[in-house]
C-alpha positions as CSV (number, residue, x, y, z in Angstrom):
1,M,34.6,5.0,-4.5
2,K,34.5,2.7,-1.8
3,K,32.8,3.8,1.6
4,N,32.8,2.6,4.6
5,L,28.9,2.5,6.1
6,L,27.1,2.3,9.3
7,A,24.7,-0.7,9.4
8,L,22.1,1.5,11.2
9,V,19.3,0.2,13.5
10,L,16.9,2.8,13.5
11,C,13.7,4.0,15.0
12,M,10.6,4.9,13.1
13,G,8.0,7.1,14.0
14,F,4.4,6.2,13.8
15,G,1.3,8.5,13.5
16,F,-2.5,7.8,12.7
17,I,-3.5,9.5,10.0
18,T,-6.8,11.5,8.5
19,A,-9.6,9.2,7.7
20,Q,-10.6,8.7,4.5
21,A,-13.1,10.8,2.9
22,A,-14.7,7.7,1.0
23,D,-15.8,4.6,2.3
24,P,-15.4,0.9,0.5
25,K,-17.6,-0.3,-2.3
26,T,-18.2,-3.7,-3.3
27,D,-17.7,-5.0,-7.5
28,S,-21.0,-6.2,-7.8
29,F,-20.2,-7.9,-11.2
30,N,-21.5,-12.0,-10.5
31,Y,-18.1,-13.6,-11.7
32,P,-19.3,-17.4,-12.9
33,D,-17.6,-20.5,-11.2
34,R,-15.3,-21.9,-13.6
35,M,-14.4,-25.7,-14.1
36,D,-17.7,-27.3,-12.9
37,G,-17.5,-25.2,-9.9
38,K,-14.4,-25.8,-8.5
39,Y,-13.3,-22.3,-8.3
40,S,-15.3,-19.4,-7.2
41,L,-14.4,-15.6,-7.2
42,K,-15.6,-12.8,-5.6
43,N,-15.0,-9.4,-4.5
44,N,-14.3,-8.3,-0.4
45,W,-14.2,-4.5,-1.1
46,I,-13.0,-2.1,-3.4
47,F,-11.7,1.5,-3.8
48,S,-11.6,2.4,-7.5
49,S,-11.8,5.6,-9.8
50,T,-14.2,3.5,-11.9
51,E,-16.4,3.2,-8.5
52,G,-15.8,6.8,-7.7
53,N,-14.4,5.9,-4.5
54,Y,-10.8,6.7,-5.5
55,S,-11.0,9.7,-7.3
56,S,-10.4,13.0,-5.1
57,G,-7.2,13.9,-2.8
58,A,-8.9,12.4,0.6
59,D,-10.1,9.3,-0.7
60,L,-6.4,8.5,-2.3
61,I,-3.9,6.6,-0.1
62,A,-1.4,9.4,-0.6
63,P,-1.2,12.3,-3.0
64,A,-0.8,11.6,-6.8
65,N,1.9,9.8,-8.3
66,S,3.5,9.1,-4.6
67,T,2.6,5.9,-3.7
68,R,4.1,3.3,-6.6
69,S,3.7,0.3,-4.9
70,M,2.1,-2.5,-2.3
71,V,2.9,-5.8,-0.9
72,S,0.7,-7.8,2.0
73,K,1.5,-9.2,5.1
74,D,-0.6,-11.1,7.5
75,G,-3.9,-9.8,6.6
76,K,-2.5,-5.9,6.1
77,L,-1.5,-4.0,3.2
78,Y,1.4,-2.0,3.1
79,F,2.2,1.1,0.6
80,S,5.2,2.8,0.1
81,S,4.8,6.5,-0.3
82,R,7.2,9.5,-1.0
83,D,4.6,12.1,0.2
84,G,5.6,14.3,3.4
85,G,9.1,12.3,4.1
86,N,10.1,8.7,3.9
87,K,7.0,6.6,4.9
88,L,4.8,3.1,4.8
89,I,1.2,3.3,5.1
90,E,-0.4,0.9,6.8
91,V,-3.9,-0.4,5.7
92,D,-6.7,-3.2,7.1
93,G,-7.0,-5.9,4.8
94,K,-10.3,-7.0,6.1
95,T,-11.7,-3.0,5.3
96,G,-9.3,-1.7,2.8
97,K,-9.1,1.3,5.4
98,K,-5.7,3.1,6.3
99,I,-4.4,2.5,9.9
100,K,-1.6,4.3,10.3
101,D,1.6,6.0,8.8
102,I,4.7,4.6,9.7
103,K,7.3,7.0,9.1
104,L,11.2,6.0,8.5
105,P,13.6,7.9,10.6
106,A,15.3,11.1,9.1
107,N,18.7,9.2,8.5
108,A,17.6,6.2,7.0
109,F,18.1,6.7,3.2
110,T,21.1,8.7,3.9
111,Y,25.2,8.0,3.6
112,L,28.3,9.2,4.9
113,G,30.3,10.7,2.4
114,K,33.2,13.0,1.1
115,T,32.2,16.9,0.4
116,K,32.6,17.8,-2.6
117,D,35.8,19.3,-2.0
118,G,36.6,16.0,-1.1
119,K,38.0,17.0,2.5
120,N,35.4,16.2,5.2
121,D,32.7,13.6,5.7
122,S,29.1,14.7,5.4
123,T,25.9,12.8,5.4
124,W,24.3,13.1,2.0
125,T,20.4,12.1,1.6
126,V,19.0,9.8,-0.9
127,G,16.3,10.9,-3.0
128,L,13.3,9.4,-4.4
129,A,12.9,7.2,-1.3
130,C,10.4,4.5,-0.6
131,N,9.7,4.1,-4.2
132,D,9.2,0.6,-4.1
133,I,8.3,-1.8,-1.3
134,Q,8.8,-5.9,-1.8
135,K,8.3,-8.9,1.0
136,D,10.7,-11.4,1.0
137,A,10.4,-15.6,1.8
138,A,10.4,-14.9,5.6
139,G,8.2,-12.0,5.5
140,N,10.6,-8.9,5.8
141,L,9.6,-5.8,4.4
142,L,12.1,-4.0,2.1
143,V,12.2,-1.0,0.5
144,C,14.5,1.1,-2.3
145,N,14.4,4.6,-3.9
146,L,14.2,5.2,-7.0
147,L,17.5,6.0,-9.1
148,T,17.7,7.8,-12.4
149,S,21.7,7.2,-13.3
150,A,24.6,5.3,-12.8
151,S,26.4,7.7,-11.0
152,G,23.4,7.8,-8.2
153,V,23.0,5.9,-5.1
154,F,20.6,2.8,-4.5
155,Q,19.6,1.6,-1.4
156,I,17.6,-1.1,0.1
157,W,16.0,-0.7,3.5
158,R,14.6,-3.9,5.6
159,V,11.7,-2.3,7.7
160,N,10.0,-4.2,10.4
161,P,6.3,-2.6,10.8
162,Q,5.8,-3.7,14.3
163,D,8.9,-2.6,16.2
164,G,9.8,0.4,14.1
165,S,12.8,-0.6,13.0
166,A,15.3,-0.3,9.7
167,V,18.3,-2.0,8.7
168,L,20.4,-0.8,5.5
169,V,20.9,-4.0,3.3
170,L,22.0,-2.6,-0.1
171,H,24.1,0.8,-0.8
172,T,25.8,0.9,-4.4
173,V,26.4,3.1,-7.0
174,P,26.3,1.3,-10.0
175,K,28.6,3.5,-12.0
176,V,31.4,2.8,-9.1
177,N,30.8,-0.6,-8.1
178,N,30.7,-2.0,-11.2
179,S,33.2,0.0,-13.3
180,L,30.6,1.5,-15.7
181,G,31.6,3.4,-18.9
182,D,30.4,7.2,-18.8
183,E,28.2,6.0,-21.5
184,A,26.0,3.3,-19.6
185,K,22.1,4.4,-18.5
186,V,20.8,3.0,-15.9
187,R,17.7,3.4,-14.2
188,F,15.7,1.2,-11.3
189,D,12.1,1.9,-10.2
190,A,11.5,-1.2,-8.6
191,F,13.4,-4.5,-7.3
192,G,12.6,-8.4,-6.5
193,V,13.8,-10.5,-3.8
194,F,14.8,-14.3,-3.2
195,G,15.4,-15.8,0.1
196,D,15.3,-14.2,3.6
197,L,17.2,-10.8,3.2
198,S,17.8,-10.8,7.1
199,K,20.0,-13.9,6.1
200,D,20.8,-14.8,2.8
201,G,19.4,-14.4,-0.4
202,Y,19.6,-12.2,-3.5
203,I,18.1,-9.0,-5.2
204,L,17.2,-8.1,-8.4
205,A,16.5,-4.6,-10.6
206,Q,15.5,-4.6,-14.0
207,N,17.1,-1.5,-15.7
208,A,14.7,0.3,-17.4
209,S,17.1,2.2,-19.9
210,E,18.7,-1.2,-21.1
211,M,18.1,-5.0,-22.0
212,N,20.3,-5.8,-18.3
213,T,19.5,-7.4,-15.1
214,F,21.4,-6.2,-12.0
215,R,21.7,-9.0,-9.1
216,W,23.2,-8.3,-5.4
217,D,24.0,-11.8,-3.5
218,V,22.9,-11.1,0.0
219,T,24.8,-12.6,3.1
220,D,24.2,-12.7,6.4
221,G,22.0,-9.7,5.8
222,K,24.1,-7.5,3.6
223,A,24.6,-7.1,0.0
224,D,28.0,-7.0,-1.9
225,P,27.5,-3.5,-3.7
226,E,29.0,-5.1,-6.7
227,A,26.4,-6.3,-8.9
228,S,26.3,-9.2,-11.6
229,I,24.8,-7.9,-14.6
230,F,22.9,-10.4,-16.7
231,D,22.5,-9.0,-20.4
232,I,19.1,-10.1,-21.5
233,D,19.3,-11.8,-24.9
234,V,17.7,-9.6,-27.8
235,S,19.1,-11.8,-31.0
236,E,17.4,-12.5,-33.7
237,T,16.2,-15.9,-32.1
238,S,14.9,-14.3,-29.1
239,Y,11.7,-13.3,-28.3
240,F,13.1,-10.0,-27.1
241,K,14.6,-9.4,-30.2
242,G,15.6,-6.0,-31.4
243,L,14.2,-4.6,-28.1
244,T,16.9,-1.8,-26.5
245,N,14.9,-1.5,-23.2
246,P,11.9,-3.1,-21.7
247,G,9.9,0.0,-21.3
248,S,9.5,2.2,-18.4
249,A,9.0,1.2,-14.7
250,P,9.8,-2.8,-15.2
251,R,9.3,-5.2,-12.6
252,V,11.4,-8.5,-11.6
253,Y,10.2,-11.1,-9.8
254,P,12.7,-14.3,-8.8
255,I,11.7,-17.8,-8.2
256,S,14.5,-20.0,-8.2
257,D,18.5,-19.3,-8.0
258,T,18.4,-19.2,-11.5
259,H,15.1,-17.9,-12.9
260,Y,13.2,-14.8,-12.7
261,Y,10.4,-13.1,-14.4
262,M,10.4,-9.8,-15.9
263,D,7.5,-7.4,-16.8
264,G,8.2,-4.1,-18.8
265,N,6.4,-1.4,-20.1
266,T,7.0,-2.8,-23.9
267,T,6.9,-6.6,-22.8
268,L,4.2,-8.9,-21.0
269,V,5.1,-11.3,-18.5
270,T,8.1,-13.3,-19.7
271,L,10.4,-16.0,-17.6
272,L,14.4,-15.4,-18.2
273,Q,17.2,-18.0,-16.8
274,M,20.7,-16.5,-15.3
275,D,23.8,-18.0,-16.8
276,T,26.1,-17.0,-14.4
277,D,29.2,-17.8,-16.2
278,A,28.5,-16.0,-19.6
279,G,26.7,-13.0,-17.5
280,K,23.5,-14.0,-19.8
281,A,19.6,-13.7,-19.0
282,T,17.8,-15.8,-21.9
283,V,14.1,-16.3,-22.3
284,A,12.9,-19.3,-20.7
285,D,9.3,-19.0,-21.4
286,G,6.3,-16.8,-22.1
287,F,2.9,-16.2,-23.7
288,Y,4.7,-17.1,-27.3
289,N,4.0,-20.6,-25.9
290,K,0.2,-20.2,-25.5
291,P,-1.1,-16.9,-27.6
292,S,-4.5,-17.8,-27.0
293,A,-4.1,-17.1,-23.3
294,L,-3.8,-13.6,-24.2
295,F,-7.6,-13.6,-24.8
296,D,-10.5,-14.1,-22.1
297,S,-14.0,-14.9,-23.7
298,I,-14.7,-16.7,-19.9
299,T,-15.5,-13.7,-17.9
300,P,-18.8,-12.0,-19.7
301,P,-17.8,-8.5,-20.7
302,V,-20.0,-5.7,-19.4
303,A,-20.7,-4.2,-22.9
304,D,-20.7,-7.2,-25.0
305,P,-21.2,-10.5,-24.1
306,K,-19.4,-12.2,-27.4
307,E,-16.2,-9.8,-27.0
308,K,-12.7,-11.0,-26.2
309,W,-11.0,-9.4,-23.9
310,E,-7.1,-9.4,-24.6
311,M,-4.2,-8.5,-22.5
312,N,-2.0,-5.9,-23.1
313,Q,1.4,-4.2,-22.4
314,G,1.6,-1.2,-20.3
315,H,1.0,-2.4,-16.6
316,N,3.6,-4.3,-14.6
317,G,2.8,-6.6,-12.1
318,M,2.4,-10.6,-11.2
319,M,2.6,-13.3,-8.5
320,N,2.4,-17.3,-8.2
321,F,0.7,-18.9,-5.7
322,Q,-0.3,-22.2,-4.3
323,V,-3.5,-23.5,-2.9
324,G,-3.3,-27.2,-2.0
325,D,-1.5,-28.7,-5.0
326,Q,-2.7,-26.5,-7.4
327,H,-0.6,-23.4,-8.8
328,F,-2.2,-20.3,-9.9
329,V,-0.9,-16.8,-11.2
330,V,-2.5,-13.6,-11.3
331,M,-1.1,-10.4,-13.3
332,A,-1.8,-6.8,-14.5
333,A,-3.8,-7.7,-18.2
334,T,-4.5,-4.4,-19.1
335,N,-3.5,-0.6,-18.9
336,T,-5.5,2.7,-18.6
337,A,-6.4,2.5,-22.3
338,K,-7.4,-1.0,-22.8
339,A,-10.9,-2.2,-21.9
340,P,-11.8,-3.1,-18.9
341,A,-9.1,-0.5,-18.2
342,S,-6.5,-1.5,-15.3
343,S,-7.8,-5.0,-14.8
344,F,-6.0,-8.3,-13.8
345,R,-6.1,-12.1,-15.1
346,L,-6.5,-15.0,-12.8
347,F,-4.6,-17.8,-14.4
348,K,-4.8,-21.7,-13.5
349,Y,-1.3,-23.5,-14.5
350,A,-1.6,-27.4,-15.3
351,N,0.5,-28.3,-12.6
352,K,3.7,-27.3,-10.4
353,N,6.1,-26.8,-13.7
354,K,3.9,-23.6,-14.1
355,A,4.7,-23.8,-17.8
356,F,2.7,-20.8,-19.8
357,S,1.8,-23.5,-22.4
358,G,-0.6,-24.9,-19.4
359,L,-2.2,-21.2,-18.5
360,D,-5.8,-21.4,-18.1
361,C,-7.7,-18.1,-18.1
362,L,-9.9,-18.2,-14.9
363,W,-11.5,-14.5,-14.8
364,T,-10.3,-11.2,-15.7
365,F,-11.2,-8.6,-12.9
366,P,-12.6,-6.2,-12.1
367,A,-14.9,-6.7,-14.7
368,A,-15.3,-2.8,-15.2
369,G,-11.7,-2.5,-14.9
370,M,-10.2,-0.4,-11.6
371,G,-9.9,2.9,-13.8
372,A,-8.2,4.8,-16.6
373,T,-6.5,7.8,-14.5
374,S,-3.1,7.9,-16.2
375,N,-0.1,5.9,-14.2
376,A,2.9,6.9,-15.5
377,Y,4.9,4.6,-13.3
378,R,3.0,1.5,-14.4
379,T,2.3,-0.1,-10.9
380,A,-0.4,-2.5,-11.2
381,V,0.4,-5.2,-8.6
382,P,-1.0,-7.9,-6.9
383,N,-0.2,-9.8,-3.7
384,V,-1.9,-13.1,-2.3
385,E,-2.3,-14.6,1.3
386,V,-3.7,-18.6,1.1
387,N,-5.2,-19.6,4.3
388,G,-6.5,-23.4,3.6
389,N,-8.7,-23.7,0.2
390,K,-9.2,-20.0,0.1
391,A,-6.8,-17.1,-1.2
392,T,-6.9,-13.3,-0.8
393,I,-6.0,-11.7,-3.6
394,Y,-5.0,-7.8,-3.1
395,L,-4.7,-5.4,-5.6
396,Y,-3.5,-2.2,-6.6
397,V,-2.9,-0.1,-9.9
398,G,-1.5,3.4,-9.6
399,E,-3.7,6.2,-9.4
400,N,-6.8,4.0,-10.1
401,G,-7.1,2.2,-6.5
402,Y,-7.3,-0.8,-4.3
403,A,-9.0,-4.0,-3.9
404,S,-9.1,-7.5,-2.2
405,Y,-10.9,-10.9,-3.8
406,E,-11.5,-14.0,-2.1
407,F,-11.0,-17.1,-4.3
408,T,-11.7,-20.4,-3.2
409,V,-10.8,-23.7,-4.3
410,K,-13.7,-26.4,-4.0
411,D,-12.4,-29.3,-5.3
412,G,-11.6,-31.3,-2.2
413,N,-9.3,-33.9,-3.7
414,N,-7.0,-31.2,-4.5
415,V,-7.1,-28.9,-1.6
416,A,-4.0,-29.5,1.1
417,Q,-4.5,-32.8,2.9
418,L,-3.6,-33.1,6.7
419,N,-0.2,-35.1,7.4
420,N,1.4,-33.6,10.5
421,D,4.7,-36.4,9.5
422,A,5.3,-34.4,6.4
423,V,7.5,-31.7,8.5
424,K,9.3,-32.2,11.3
425,V,9.7,-29.4,13.8
426,S,12.1,-28.4,16.3
427,V,13.2,-25.3,18.5
428,K,16.4,-24.2,18.7
429,G,16.6,-21.2,21.0
430,K,14.7,-18.6,19.3
431,T,14.4,-20.1,16.1
432,V,11.8,-22.6,14.9
433,E,13.4,-25.2,12.2
434,L,11.4,-27.0,9.8
435,S,12.5,-30.4,7.5
436,P,12.1,-29.9,5.0
437,E,11.6,-26.8,3.6
438,V,7.9,-25.5,3.2
439,A,6.0,-23.8,0.6
440,S,4.2,-21.5,3.3
441,L,4.2,-21.1,7.2
442,L,1.3,-19.6,9.1
443,V,2.1,-18.6,13.1
444,Y,-0.8,-18.4,15.3
445,S,-0.5,-17.5,18.9
446,A,-2.2,-19.6,21.9
447,S,-5.0,-17.1,21.6
448,G,-5.6,-17.9,17.9
449,A,-4.3,-14.9,16.4
450,L,-2.0,-14.8,12.9
451,V,1.6,-13.8,14.3
452,T,3.5,-13.8,11.2
453,S,3.3,-15.7,7.9
454,A,6.6,-16.9,5.4
455,Q,6.8,-18.6,2.5
456,H,9.9,-21.2,1.2
457,V,11.3,-21.1,4.7
458,S,13.1,-23.7,6.8
459,E,13.3,-21.5,9.8
460,I,11.4,-18.7,11.3
461,R,12.6,-17.1,14.9
462,L,10.2,-16.2,17.2
463,E,9.8,-14.7,20.6
464,S,9.4,-16.5,23.7
465,G,5.7,-18.0,23.9
466,M,3.4,-21.0,22.6
467,Y,2.7,-21.2,19.1
468,L,0.6,-22.8,16.5
469,I,2.6,-23.9,13.2
470,K,0.6,-24.6,10.1
471,A,2.8,-25.7,7.2
472,T,2.0,-26.3,3.7
473,T,4.5,-28.3,2.1
474,Y,5.6,-27.9,-1.6
475,A,3.6,-30.9,-2.7
476,G,0.6,-29.6,-0.8
477,E,0.4,-31.5,2.4
478,I,-0.6,-29.5,5.4
479,A,1.3,-30.1,9.0
480,I,0.2,-28.6,11.9
481,H,2.7,-28.7,14.9
482,K,2.4,-26.8,18.6
483,V,5.5,-25.5,19.9
484,V,7.3,-23.6,22.7
485,V,9.7,-21.4,22.4
486,R,11.4,-20.0,25.7
């Protein structure tokens, strides 16, 4: 059934929240410098079950099982929360302390539809909202609800934490919009985004019930409710041979118009390629090309320095990032049952091709793990913000805590070099255009305060004022320009 939906621009409510009972601690493990001192890692702060400051109700971001995802933006963390109405929770990235709740308005995650007798229009509420949060290439925050059946409504809203507004991007009913049969099983716990979803891009969601991935193309900020469905190859020759589903709460990470990573409860992080004509997704790369990367003998284990730590399935999350012309990935390494419980692993890629065969383990962290408290929704998400030769790595493990680490690249030969000619900048109205497209962008005010950041962009919209723009190219060069937006 097709409905006419209002694209509502809505005001959020802001409220300060009760102070946390616990204070941040520091992961005291001494992570050894790697590769002749080129790379170093240290903890900024940590709240975790293991450290004992993320255990009681007052310590937690929100009540148990209600906060299932996190992203970082401009030095702040944003957690999606299903507790006490639809909301985001804003956290200071420097300290880990809560700042405020950002409450979505009552008519977010609602829609107009017919009453059960089909005679009148009525406002319906979408359940289990704010289940996942993502950030697109332009820095927009987006949230979705948990979908548990093909006949349910799946929505994604774009949320602006600065001015308290929300805009509907996607409204779909898979069974209706994709004409699925009664036997179809669909469950979406999370989603992935590619491009600037206030303009053009696409949304992915991995079905937790079957081996298929849904894609909705976005044009001018609105998603087509009819998805392209890609059946994942599970044939005899596939790495996913015989799998009927990817396990609970799978996550997807689009990296181009044709490729995406998938990480499920029964899988490791794996790269897939979409074939639009065939409606198929085939495995393109994965740990099967370097099984030894699953073992870490670099980070000295706390209990036994001779032990090797092995990654396993169970927790889902990963993120690629770039420092200068070097490429890295951080991903969930162990679940709550594997030592160290609820840890992450940082790898260096051999080059910009990001092949699994070129992975080098740098560290597993936290060395003591985040904790072993049950995490039924499998969230173990990293987020990374890069500034010069340093990357701040934020971690969140459902029910077990969150943390911040500083990763430093000391190899001066490979740190981004200043070349203002590498990026041309022009201003048209309120839009700053960059040529060519850049890998990352930092925008500072005239006073030096960070205004916003973005990745993989060729333009950004700013309010009137004077700005300093720092752009990093895909080749690792840095261009710095001063612009005036009138």
